[in-house]
N, C-alpha and C positions, 0 to 999 in steps of 0.2 A: 522491357529489356534492362539486365541488370548491370550499374556504373559502380565504377570506384574514386572514389575522390584521391588525387593525385599527392594530397597534404596530408590529410589526417587518414585514409584511408578504410572512410567509411563506406557503406555500400547502400547504395539508394536502387529503385527503382524508378525507369522512365518509360514514358508511355510510348509504344512502337513507331508512332506516326507522328511523333513531333519532328521538329526541324534539328532539335540538336543531336537526338538519337539519329536521324539521318546522316548527321554529319559525323558521329562519333563510328558508324557503322562502315560509310565510304572511302573517311580519310584517317587512317590511323596515326596520324601526327597532332589531330584536335582529343585534349584531352578534358576531363569531367572534373569542374571543383563544385565542391559542395555550398551551398547556401553561406552557410555559417564561417567556410575558411573564405570566400567571395567578401563578403561582409566585413569579416576581421581584416583583410589585407586592405579594402577600401577605406576603411577607418584610417587605417595605421598610414596609409600612403596620403591622405589629406593632411594627417597631422604632422608626416614630415615636411610636406610642401608649405602648412603655416609657417614653420620655423625660418625660413629662408634659406637655410643652410644646403637644400636639397632641390637638386637641379634636375627637371623632367624633362628627358628629351625625348620628343614624338618623333616619328619616324616620317611622317608625310603632311603636307600641308592642310590635305581634305579632311584628315583626322584630326587636325589642331581646330578647323573649323568646327568641329562637333562638338569639343569641349568646349 
């Protein structure tokens, strides 16, 4: 399955039988982000959290426990 990153428009190939491919096929609201963009966003978010000026609002208690 060919997928395109929503940020950098890089086209990648996913195996058809993976969970991510199934989610993209069955639920059009789900989007794909390449590993490079995902790592970059994660790194920058952690940097903003470290400054103390950034407030990270989490949506539910069960998700907060996972962090």
